[in-house]
C-alpha positions in Angstrom: -13.6 -2.3 3.6 -9.9 -3.2 2.9 -9.5 -0.6 0.2 -10.8 2.1 2.6 -8.3 1.1 5.2 -5.5 1.0 2.5 -6.4 4.6 1.6 -6.3 5.6 5.2 -2.9 3.9 5.7 -1.6 5.7 2.6 -2.5 9.0 4.2 -1.2 8.0 7.7 1.7 5.7 7.1 3.7 4.3 10.1 0.8 3.8 12.5 0.5 0.7 14.6 -2.5 -1.6 14.2 -3.7 -0.4 17.6 -3.4 3.2 16.5 -5.1 2.5 13.2 -8.0 0.9 15.0 -8.3 3.9 17.4 -8.1 6.5 14.5 -10.9 4.9 12.4 -13.1 3.5 15.2 -12.7 -0.2 14.3 -11.9 -3.0 16.6 -8.3 -4.2 16.8 -9.3 -7.5 15.4 -11.1 -6.0 12.4 -8.1 -3.9 11.5 -5.6 -6.7 12.0 -7.6 -9.0 9.7 -7.9 -6.3 7.0 -4.2 -5.4 7.3 -3.2 -9.1 6.9 -5.3 -9.3 3.8 -3.7 -6.2 2.4 -0.3 -7.6 3.3 -1.1 -10.9 1.6 -2.0 -8.9 -1.5 1.4 -7.1 -1.3 -0.1 -3.6 -0.7 1.2 -3.0 2.8 4.2 -3.9 4.9 4.0 -4.8 8.6 7.1 -4.3 10.6 7.7 -5.1 14.2 8.8 -2.3 16.5 9.2 -1.6 20.2 7.2 1.4 21.3 7.2 2.5 24.9 8.6 -0.9 25.8 5.9 -2.9 24.0 5.9 -4.8 20.8 3.9 -3.1 18.0 3.1 -3.9 14.4 3.8 -0.8 12.3 1.9 -0.6 9.0 3.1 1.2 5.9 1.9 1.2 2.3 4.0 0.0 -0.5 5.0 2.8 -2.9 4.6 2.4 -6.6 8.4 2.2 -6.9 8.4 -1.0 -4.8 6.6 -2.8 -7.7 9.0 -2.0 -10.5 12.7 -2.4 -11.2 14.9 0.7 -11.6 15.0 0.0 -15.4 11.2 -0.1 -15.6 10.9 3.1 -13.6 13.3 4.8 -16.0 11.4 3.6 -19.0 8.1 4.9 -17.5 9.6 8.3 -17.1 10.5 8.6 -20.8 8.6 11.2 -22.7 5.8 9.6 -24.7 5.8 6.3 -22.8 2.2 6.5 -21.9 1.3 7.6 -25.4 2.6 4.2 -26.6 0.7 2.4 -23.9 -2.5 4.2 -24.8 -2.0 3.3 -28.5 -1.5 -0.4 -27.6 -4.6 -0.4 -25.5 -6.7 1.2 -28.3 -5.5 -1.5 -30.7 -6.2 -4.3 -28.2 -9.8 -3.1 -27.6 -10.7 -2.4 -31.3 
């Protein structure tokens, strides 16, 4: 359930919890609970905003770049990086 909502948020970032609930046909409470679990797991961010004079909780997913330092991202982009990782995994599983 949470993963399905995460994938929906990934495709529709910046919706409020209310708008998410309407767009997928869930209750506000069900979406809120799922979003809170995703936030606790560090997969989404919830930001407060004022929309049409009312407070809203805007939900966005965390991009891969949010989980790595700039140095790590640069290392990942090096040619052959994943070749090395694949070799390490092969050794670990044999």
